[in-house]
N, C-alpha and C positions, 0 to 999 in steps of 0.2 A: 355554332356547334351543330353537328348533324343529329338526326333523330336517334340513330343507332348509338352515337356517343352519349347522348342524354340518357338513353336506357341503361347503358353500362354504368354510367356515373351514378345512377340512382341506387345501385346496390350498396356501395359504401355509405351513401347518405342515409339510407334506410337503417343500416346497422348502427350508424352513429346516433340516430334518434332513439333506437332501442336501448343502446348503452346509456343514453342520457335519461333513461327511465320513462320515456314517452310510452303510453299504452300502445301495444303493437297494432291494434286495429286503427287507432288514430294516426300512427306513423305511416301505415300503408295507404290510408285514405288521403292524407295530406300530400305525400309524394306522388300518388296517382293523379290527384286533381291538378297539382302544379305541372306534372309531366305532361298530362293530356293537354293542358292549356298551352304549353310551350310547343308541343308537337303539332297540334291542330291550328294554333293561332286564333282560336275562336272560343272565348269563354261561354258564349251561348250554346255552342255544341256540347261543351262539357256539362253544362247544367241540364241539357236535354238527355245526355247519356246518364247522368246521375238519376234522373227520374226513371228512365227505362231500366237501368241496372238495378235500382232498388226494387222495382216491381218484379222483374224476372228472377231476381235472387230470392226474395222472400215469399213469392207465390208458389214455390216448388212444394208439391205435396210431400215429397220424400223428406223434406226438412222437418216435418212434424214428428219424425222419429226422435229428434234430439231432445226436445223438452220432455217427451214421454219417458225416455230412458233416464234422464236426469231426475225426474220426479220419482221414478222407481227406485233409484239409488237413495234419494232422501227418505222415502218410506221405509226402505230396508234398514237404514241406519237407525231411525227412530223406533223401529220394531224390534231392535235387539238382535237382528239376524247375524250381524258381524260377530257379536260376542258368542252366539251359539256356535258359529263356525269354528272359532278359535278354541272353545271349550271341547268340542268334539274332536278336533285334530289333536289337541293336547292330551286328551284321554287315551288316544291310541299311540302316539309317539313322544309325548312330553317327557317320559322318563329316560329316553335315550340321551346320550351326550349330544347337545345341539338340538335335542328333540323339540324344545319350545320354539326355537327359530324355524325349524321345519314346519311346525304347526302354524306359525304365522304365515309361511309361504302358502300352505294348503288353504288356510282361511282367506288369504288375499285372492287366490285363484277362484275360490267359491264366491266371494263377494264381488269380484270382477264380473262374474257371470250374471249378476243382477244389478250392476252399476253402470259399466261402460265408460268410466272415467278414471284415468290413472291417478290424478291428483286427489280425487275424492276417495279412491281406494286406499292410497297411502295415508291420507289424513285420518280416515275412519279406523283402519287397522292399527295405526300408530297410537290412537287414543285407547284402543282395546288392549293391544299386545305389549306396548312399550312398558307400562308399569309392571306387568307380569315378568317380562324379561329382566328388568332391573331388580325386582325382588328375588328372582332366582339366581342372581349373581352374574348375569351376562355382561360382558364388557360393553360400554356405551357405544363405541365406534362400530363394533360388530353388530349390535342391535339396530343402530340407525341404518347401516348398510343393508341389512337383511330386510327391514321394512320398506326401505326405499326401492330395493329391487322387486320385492313382492308387489309393491304398488303398480309397477309397470304392467303387471298382468291385467290390470283394469282395462287397458286399451287393446289387449290381444285376445283374451278370452271373450268370445261373443256373449252379449252384444257389445259393440264398440262404437262410440261417437265418431272417432277419427275414421274408422272404416266406412261409416255412412257418408262422411264428407268426401272421402276418396271415391266411393261409388258414384256419387253425384258428379264429381269432376270428370271422371273417365267414362261415365255412362255404363257402369258395370253392374251386374245383378247383385243387389245387397245380400240376398239370401245365400248366394254362392260364396261371397266373401266371408260371411259369418261361418259357414261350414268349413271353408278352407283354413280359417284361422284357428279352428278348434284343436287340431292335432299339434301344430306348432306351439299353441298356448300350453297344452299339456306337457310337451317336450320342455318348454321353458320352466315350468314348475318342477319337473323331474330334474332338470339340469341344476336348478338352484338348490334342490335338496342334496344333490351330489356335492356341490360346492360347499355347503354347510358341513357335510360329513368330513370332507377333506380338510377344511379350514380348522375345525375344532380338533382334528387329529394332529394338525401341524402346530396349532396354538391352543393346547388343552386348557389353559387358564382363562380363555375368553368365554367359556361356557361351562356351567356347573351341571352336574347330574342331579336331577330332582326326583323324588319318589313319584310313583304312578299316582295319578289323581283322577277322581271322577269315575262314574259308572259308564263303561264304554257303550253299552246297549242304550241306556237312557240318553246319553249325550248324542248318539247317532240318530235316535228316533226324533230328537228335537230339531233335526235338520230338515224335516219333511216340508216346511214352508219353502225353504230355499230350493230344495230338489224339485218340488212340484212346479214352482214358478219357472225355473230353468227349463224343465222338460216341456212345459206348456208353451213358452215363448219360442225357444229354439226348435223344439220338435214340431210345433205348429207351423213355423216358417218352412222348415225342411219338408214337412209333409204336404205343403201347399194348402193348408186349411185357411190361412190368412196371410196377408202381405206383411212385410216387416213393420210398416206403420201401424197396421191393425194389431200386430203382435205386441208392439211397444205399448199401445194403449191398454190392451188386455193385461199385460204384465204389470203396468203401473196400477191399474185398478185392483188386480189380485193382491199385489204387495201391500197396497193401502188397506184393503180389507183385513188381511192377515195381521198387519201391524195394529189396527184398531181392535181386532178381536183379542189380541194378546195384551192389550192394555198399554201399549207403547205409543199410541197415537191418539191424542185428544184433539179438541178444537184448536187449542193453542199450538200444538205441534203441527196440525194440518196447515194452519196459517203460515207458520214459519217455513214449512216444507214448500208451500206454493211460492212464497216470496224468494226463497233461496233458488228455486228452480227458475223463477222469472229473471233474477239477477244473472244467473249463469247463462241462461238462454240469450238474454240481451247482449252479454259480452261476446258470446260466440257469433251471434248474428251480425254484430257490428264488425267483428274481425272478417266475417264472410264478405260484407259489403266493401270494406277497405281492400281486401284481397282482390275482389272483382274489379274494382277501379284500377288498382295497381297493375294487375295482369292485363287489363285493357290497354293501359299505357304501354306496357312492354310489347303487346301485340302490334300497336301502332308504330312503335320504334323498330319492329322486326327483330327483336332480340331472340325469341325462340327459334325463328327460321334461320338466322345467321349462326346461332350456336349449334343447331343441328347440322348445318352445312359444314361448319368448322370441324365438328367431331367426326362427321362422315368422311371428311377429307383426310383425316389422320390415318385412315386405313386399318383401324382397329377391328378386332372381331367382336361379335355381339356380347360375349361374356366379359371381355375387357372393358367395353363401354359401360355395361351394367356395373362392373366392379368399381369403376371410377365414380359413377353416380352414387353408389352406396358409401364410398369413402367420403364423398362430399357431404352426404347426410350426417355421417358420424362427426365430421368437423363442425357442421352447422348446428348440430344438436348441443354443442357446448355453450352456445350463446342464445338459443331460441327455443321456444316451446314447440311441442309436437304439432298442434293444430296450425300454427302459423307456418311451420315448415311445409306441411302438406299443401296448404292454400297457395303458398308462394312459389313452390317449385314444380308441383305436378303439372300445371298447364305448360311448363317449359319442357320437362323431361318426358312426359307421357307420349307426345307426338314422336319423339325420337325413338323411344323404346318400341312403340307400336310398329315402326317401320323396319325393325330388325327381325331376323329369323332365328328363333330359339328352338325351332322344331316343334312348336306348340301352336294350337289354334289361337285366333285373336282373343277370344274370351278367356281361354286358359292363361295366356300371357298376361292379360290385365289382372287376373286374380293372383297369379304367382308374383308378379311385380308388386302388387299392393301389399301382400303379406310380407315380402322382403323389406319393403320400405317401412312398413309398420314396425318391424323388429328393430331396424337400425335407428328409427326415430325414437323408439322405446329406450334404446341404449343411451341416447342423448339425455334422457330424463335423470340418469344417475351418473353421467360422466362428469368428473371434476373439470373445471372449477364451478360450473354454473348448472349442475344437475338440479332441476326443479324439485324432484322428489326428496333429495337430500335436505334441501332447505325446509320443506314441509315437515319432515320428521324432526329436524333439529329445532324447529320452532316449538315443538312439543316437549323437547328435552333440553332445557336450558343449560344443563350441566355438561353436555357434550358438544364441542364445536364441530362444524361440518368437516374440518380438516382431519379429525380423528377417524372419520369414516372413509377417507380417500383410499387408504390401503386395502381394507376389507372389500370395498365395493368393486375394486378392480378384478377381484376373483369372479364376481358375478358378471362383470363386463366380458371377461374371457369366456365364460359359459355362453353368453349371447353370441359372441363372434364365432365360436365353434358351431352353434346352431345355424347361423347364417351360411357358413361354408357347407354344412350338411344339406340345407335346403337349396343352395345353388347347385350342388352336385346331383341332388335327387329331387327334382320338381314334383315327382309323384307323391311325395309326402304331403305337400300342400293340396294337391288335386285329388287325393285318394277318395274323399267323401263325396265328390261331385258326381 
């Protein structure tokens, strides 16, 4: 079997291992090592590559952003910031029909601004908002769908762990990516609010009207820790006061101090936060290593080059090629998590996209493509049957099966697809703040 045939055959093998519930990092690592051994015919060369790949991957200064943002999310959770966000949003819009669901979306967007992880945002806001939604008489499937969709804002509203990985893979400016994702993230939150309003109008029994609750001014003033941290981190990066890595460290330290001052973070909580951050970081870094070895195997097998040549030979226009790639991400998102998709596919697709003319500069193309990919990857987190966020929320609500959320969540998916078409037609929305 030729090297190219081995590379192509590795895709179904990798998916089979993932379906067999092998850890994704381990699956990519194993297929990469075996593939490299078969292609090079030298186990010694593979061991040497493993040594150099480990060092080159983990010695990247930019990767220090990941544990810092994860730690910031841990501190924010223990400091009660997620609950303060939900209370403030509920005080303003909770008395509308569907208002508590809208409040959950607003709170998810705010928490995503200090977390950077979709699954963490979904899990945290699920614990805070799900009991409130159930007590208010909201239907279980609609509540699960709303919180699962809101969780996706964690990887779109900056800072975002997935955007950091994309920036490293494509050598794109992280600060520019953060700024470019801000407006699409706000559009996502607005679109989800519109979806909720339309859905409860179409199905009025899914959401009850509740009395106004809480003092709006007091609830809004309680958000000063969240607002100050977001302004400090994103504003500091935007203003050039510090690098994204330094901003992440400052944000983590500031969030920790605020959580401690508010009484939500003691020595036990600090230990748990550090351990959880270490576990999540180790998982992400092992996926990075597995992806590096697997992508090295694909490069040896010339899969990216041959795929680029094949697509170029079809004679399609740049937008048609981009559309096919985005459709591929939508399909892949039904069976794979966002980080794995980015690590697996960007080394293949980015060289192809960078060679096409979209009427933008090279840097702008990288930013625009990154935000588009992030959105369609985000859709995969809620797309049935294997939307990761759906399973996170249903694990918190044992009374509601994931299938009950499939209908309502498609309304949110439709909103995402409309947003993708809008950003495809008007790249300036993404590039406006740059």
